[in-house]
C-alpha positions as CSV (number, residue, x, y, z in Angstrom):
1,X,0.0,0.0,0.0
2,X,1.3,3.4,-0.9
3,X,0.4,6.6,0.9
4,X,-1.6,9.3,-0.9
5,X,0.7,12.1,-2.1
6,X,-0.3,15.4,-0.4
7,X,0.6,18.9,-1.5
8,X,3.5,20.7,0.2
9,X,1.6,23.9,0.2
10,X,-1.7,23.2,2.1
11,X,-0.8,23.0,5.8
12,X,-2.6,25.2,8.3
13,X,-0.5,26.8,11.1
14,X,-2.1,24.4,13.7
15,X,-0.8,21.3,11.8
16,X,2.7,21.1,13.4
17,X,3.5,17.4,13.7
18,X,6.4,16.1,11.8
19,X,7.8,12.5,12.0
20,X,11.6,12.4,11.5
21,X,12.4,8.8,10.6
22,X,15.8,7.2,10.7
23,X,19.2,7.4,12.3
24,X,20.2,8.7,15.6
25,X,23.8,8.3,16.3
26,X,27.0,9.6,18.0
27,X,29.5,11.5,15.8
28,X,32.9,10.5,17.3
29,X,35.3,13.4,16.7
30,X,38.9,13.2,17.8
31,X,38.2,15.3,20.9
32,X,34.5,14.8,21.6
33,X,31.3,12.8,21.0
34,X,28.3,14.6,19.6
35,X,24.8,13.3,19.2
36,X,23.6,13.5,15.7
37,X,22.1,12.0,12.6
38,X,20.0,14.1,10.2
39,X,16.6,13.1,11.6
40,X,17.8,14.0,15.2
41,X,19.2,17.3,14.1
42,X,16.1,18.2,12.1
43,X,13.8,17.2,15.1
44,X,15.9,19.4,17.5
45,X,15.6,22.4,15.3
46,X,11.9,22.0,14.6
47,X,11.2,21.5,18.3
48,X,13.1,24.7,19.2
49,X,11.2,26.7,16.6
50,X,7.8,25.6,17.9
51,X,6.8,22.6,15.7
52,X,6.0,19.2,17.1
53,X,8.7,16.7,15.8
54,X,8.6,13.1,16.7
55,X,11.7,10.9,16.0
56,X,10.9,7.4,14.9
57,X,14.3,5.7,15.5
58,X,16.0,3.0,17.5
59,X,18.9,3.3,19.9
60,X,20.8,0.8,22.0
61,X,20.3,0.1,25.7
62,X,23.7,1.6,26.3
63,X,25.3,4.8,27.6
64,X,24.8,6.6,24.3
65,X,21.2,5.6,24.2
66,X,20.7,7.0,27.7
67,X,22.4,10.2,26.6
68,X,20.1,10.5,23.6
69,X,17.0,10.1,25.8
70,X,18.3,12.7,28.2
71,X,19.1,15.1,25.4
72,X,15.7,14.7,23.9
73,X,14.0,15.2,27.3
74,X,16.0,18.3,28.0
75,X,14.9,19.8,24.7
76,X,11.3,18.9,25.3
77,X,11.1,16.4,22.4
78,X,8.4,13.8,22.1
79,X,9.9,10.4,23.0
80,X,7.1,8.0,21.9
81,X,8.8,7.1,18.7
82,X,12.2,6.1,20.2
83,X,12.7,2.3,20.3
84,X,15.4,0.7,22.5
85,X,17.4,-2.3,21.1
86,X,18.7,-4.7,23.8
87,X,21.3,-6.3,21.4
88,X,22.7,-3.6,19.1
89,X,24.5,-0.4,19.9
90,X,23.4,3.2,19.5
91,X,24.6,4.3,16.1
92,X,28.2,5.6,15.8
93,X,30.1,7.5,13.1
94,X,33.8,8.0,13.3
95,X,34.5,11.5,12.0
96,X,37.9,12.3,10.5
97,X,38.7,16.0,10.0
98,X,40.9,16.8,7.0
99,X,41.9,20.1,5.3
100,X,39.3,19.3,2.6
101,X,36.5,18.7,5.1
102,X,35.1,15.9,7.2
103,X,35.3,12.2,6.3
104,X,32.5,10.0,7.9
105,X,33.1,6.3,8.7
106,X,29.5,5.1,9.3
107,X,29.6,1.9,11.2
108,X,27.3,-1.0,10.0
109,X,24.6,-2.9,11.9
110,X,23.6,-0.3,14.4
111,X,20.4,-0.1,16.4
112,X,18.8,2.4,13.9
113,X,19.2,-0.2,11.2
114,X,16.5,-2.3,13.0
115,X,13.5,0.0,13.6
116,X,10.5,-2.2,14.3
117,X,7.9,-1.9,11.5
118,X,4.8,-2.5,13.7
119,X,5.9,0.1,16.3
120,X,6.7,2.7,13.6
121,X,3.2,2.1,12.1
122,X,1.5,2.5,15.5
123,X,3.3,5.8,16.0
124,X,2.2,7.1,12.6
125,X,-1.4,6.1,13.2
126,X,-1.5,7.8,16.6
127,X,0.1,11.1,15.5
128,X,-1.4,11.8,12.0
129,X,1.7,13.8,11.0
130,X,1.5,16.4,8.3
131,X,5.0,15.6,7.1
132,X,7.3,12.6,7.2
133,X,11.0,13.5,6.9
134,X,13.3,10.6,5.8
135,X,16.6,9.9,4.1
136,X,18.3,6.9,2.5
137,X,20.9,5.9,5.1
138,X,18.5,4.3,7.5
139,X,17.1,2.1,4.7
140,X,20.4,0.2,4.3
141,X,19.1,-2.5,6.8
142,X,15.8,-3.8,8.2
143,X,14.5,-0.3,8.9
144,X,13.5,0.0,5.3
145,X,10.5,-2.2,6.1
146,X,9.5,0.2,8.9
147,X,9.6,3.2,6.6
148,X,7.5,1.4,4.1
149,X,4.9,0.5,6.8
150,X,4.9,4.1,8.0
151,X,4.5,5.8,4.6
152,X,2.0,3.2,3.5
153,X,-0.2,3.8,6.5
154,X,-0.6,7.5,6.8
155,X,-1.6,10.4,4.6
156,X,1.3,12.9,4.9
157,X,3.7,14.9,2.7
158,X,6.9,12.8,2.2
159,X,10.0,15.0,2.5
160,X,13.1,13.2,1.2
161,X,16.5,14.5,2.3
162,X,18.8,12.5,0.0
163,X,22.1,12.8,2.1
164,X,24.1,10.3,0.0
165,X,26.7,8.6,2.3
166,X,29.2,6.1,0.8
167,X,29.5,3.2,0.9
168,X,25.8,3.0,1.7
169,X,24.4,4.3,-1.6
170,X,22.0,1.9,-3.2
171,X,20.3,2.8,-6.5
172,X,17.1,0.8,-5.9
173,X,16.7,2.5,-2.5
174,X,17.2,5.9,-4.0
175,X,14.7,5.2,-6.8
176,X,12.1,3.9,-4.4
177,X,12.6,6.9,-2.1
178,X,12.1,9.3,-5.0
179,X,9.0,7.5,-6.0
180,X,7.5,8.0,-2.5
181,X,8.6,11.7,-2.1
182,X,6.6,14.8,-2.6
183,X,9.5,17.2,-1.8
184,X,13.1,16.3,-2.3
185,X,16.1,18.2,-0.9
186,X,19.7,17.6,-2.0
187,X,22.9,19.6,-2.6
188,X,24.2,20.4,-6.1
189,X,26.8,17.7,-6.0
190,X,24.2,15.1,-5.0
191,X,21.9,16.4,-7.8
192,X,24.7,15.6,-10.3
193,X,25.4,12.2,-8.8
194,X,21.7,11.2,-8.6
195,X,21.5,12.1,-12.3
196,X,24.5,9.8,-13.0
197,X,23.1,7.0,-10.9
198,X,19.7,7.1,-12.5
199,X,21.0,7.9,-16.0
200,X,19.0,11.1,-16.2
201,X,19.3,13.4,-19.2
202,X,20.4,17.0,-18.7
203,X,23.6,18.9,-19.3
204,X,23.1,21.4,-16.5
205,X,21.9,21.1,-12.9
206,X,18.7,23.0,-13.8
207,X,18.0,20.6,-16.7
208,X,18.6,17.5,-14.5
209,X,16.4,19.0,-11.9
210,X,13.6,19.3,-14.4
211,X,14.0,15.7,-15.5
212,X,14.0,14.6,-11.9
213,X,10.8,16.6,-11.0
214,X,8.9,15.3,-14.1
215,X,10.2,11.8,-14.0
216,X,9.2,11.2,-10.4
217,X,6.2,13.5,-10.3
218,X,7.7,15.6,-7.6
219,X,5.9,18.7,-6.3
220,X,9.2,20.4,-5.4
221,X,12.9,19.9,-5.6
222,X,15.2,21.9,-3.3
223,X,18.9,22.3,-4.2
224,X,21.4,23.8,-1.8
225,X,24.7,25.2,-3.1
226,X,26.7,25.9,0.0
227,X,28.0,29.5,0.1
228,X,26.4,30.1,-3.3
229,X,22.8,29.9,-1.9
230,X,20.0,27.6,-2.9
231,X,17.2,27.3,-5.4
232,X,14.0,25.3,-5.8
233,X,12.0,24.0,-8.8
234,X,8.3,23.0,-8.5
235,X,6.2,20.7,-10.6
236,X,4.9,23.6,-12.7
237,X,8.5,24.6,-13.7
238,X,8.6,27.7,-11.4
239,X,12.1,28.5,-10.0
240,X,12.9,30.4,-6.8
241,X,16.4,31.2,-5.7
242,X,18.4,32.9,-3.0
243,X,21.9,34.2,-3.7
244,X,24.8,33.3,-1.4
245,X,27.5,35.4,0.1
246,X,30.8,34.6,1.8
247,X,30.5,33.7,5.5
248,X,32.4,36.2,7.7
249,X,33.3,33.5,10.2
250,X,33.0,29.9,9.1
251,X,33.4,27.5,12.1
252,X,31.7,24.2,11.2
253,X,29.5,23.3,8.3
254,X,28.5,19.9,9.7
255,X,24.7,19.8,10.0
256,X,24.0,23.0,8.0
257,X,22.0,21.0,5.5
258,X,19.9,19.6,8.3
259,X,19.2,23.0,9.6
260,X,18.2,24.2,6.1
261,X,15.8,21.2,5.8
262,X,14.3,21.9,9.2
263,X,13.5,25.5,8.4
264,X,12.2,24.7,5.0
265,X,9.8,22.2,6.6
266,X,8.8,24.7,9.2
267,X,7.9,27.0,6.3
268,X,5.7,24.3,4.8
269,X,3.9,23.9,8.1
270,X,3.5,27.7,8.4
271,X,2.5,28.2,4.8
272,X,5.3,30.6,4.0
273,X,5.7,31.3,0.3
274,X,8.4,29.1,-1.3
275,X,10.8,32.0,-1.8
276,X,10.5,33.0,1.8
277,X,11.0,29.4,3.0
278,X,14.2,29.3,0.9
279,X,15.6,32.6,2.1
280,X,14.9,31.8,5.8
281,X,16.3,28.2,5.5
282,X,19.5,29.6,3.9
283,X,19.9,32.2,6.5
284,X,19.5,29.7,9.3
285,X,22.0,27.3,7.7
286,X,24.5,30.1,7.4
287,X,24.1,31.0,11.1
288,X,24.7,27.3,12.0
289,X,28.0,27.4,10.1
290,X,29.2,30.1,12.4
291,X,29.0,27.9,15.6
292,X,30.5,24.6,16.5
293,X,28.2,21.6,16.1
294,X,25.1,20.7,14.2
295,X,22.7,21.6,16.9
296,X,23.2,24.6,19.2
297,X,23.6,23.7,22.9
298,X,21.2,26.4,24.1
299,X,17.8,27.9,23.1
300,X,19.4,31.4,22.9
301,X,20.6,30.6,19.3
302,X,17.0,30.3,18.1
303,X,15.6,33.4,19.8
304,X,16.5,35.9,17.1
305,X,14.8,33.7,14.5
306,X,11.7,33.2,16.6
307,X,11.4,37.0,17.0
308,X,12.2,37.9,13.4
309,X,9.9,35.3,11.9
310,X,7.2,36.1,14.5
311,X,6.9,32.4,15.4
312,X,5.6,33.3,18.9
313,X,2.5,35.1,17.6
314,X,1.9,32.3,15.0
315,X,2.0,29.8,17.8
316,X,-0.6,31.7,19.8
317,X,-2.9,31.9,16.9
318,X,-2.5,28.1,16.2
């Protein structure tokens, strides 16, 4: 059974529930451990900005799993979708920092690879989310069944954040994910690679984007370009873009794409026009690049955005 495909532009302010499906893990840097995983990062940002995110994930019954539960509780996040695995560890990624950027060694057979399908389905049925955020990494193992159960059970907009991570890139998984998605986000390098993997026509990124949107009946494709900004193409061929600028103080770009995705999703929930979603998502991602870590340690980081975007008054009206 396949879920009905919903529009990405029809959500009322009161409809704030988002399921973030997939990996929660510990990024192991040379000098510290940091809780992460794209769904975890997205959920943290959405929660801090006033939405209702629910992680559907699986962690181990270990110290890292307890740390995850504590971190979520401290941030006021809904815990009902977090499963605990008695046999497998909480996900881990060894991060190697190089002059060219970060190299990620994503360890196999972690707890998040074994999300229970029945439990995921029950969470979806109880929540009636407006949006389901998912990627491809958590589909490398048994969790792919849980995602299929979830998407096949509920009527929600499916937001695919491609996040290609070698060596866990599978063409069949990618194709299936695109077939389920309403909205797809990727960066420009991933757009080129997806085009190569799926043998799509198009000599330029915009041309490949058009083929991708039409070939998979997407309602919207969102492409981030790092310091050069971002752009989006919808099913009717309309393009919106935001220009980039050099960052005055680049500290850490890890997780910037997750922050971008979170704010773009928030804009879908709040019914911001596509161009405004794009501009605010880009501004938020740039701000994240000027601090260390994918998720700010304190709510203070979010306060200027909450005030500027008038999220407090929107929350009252909802």
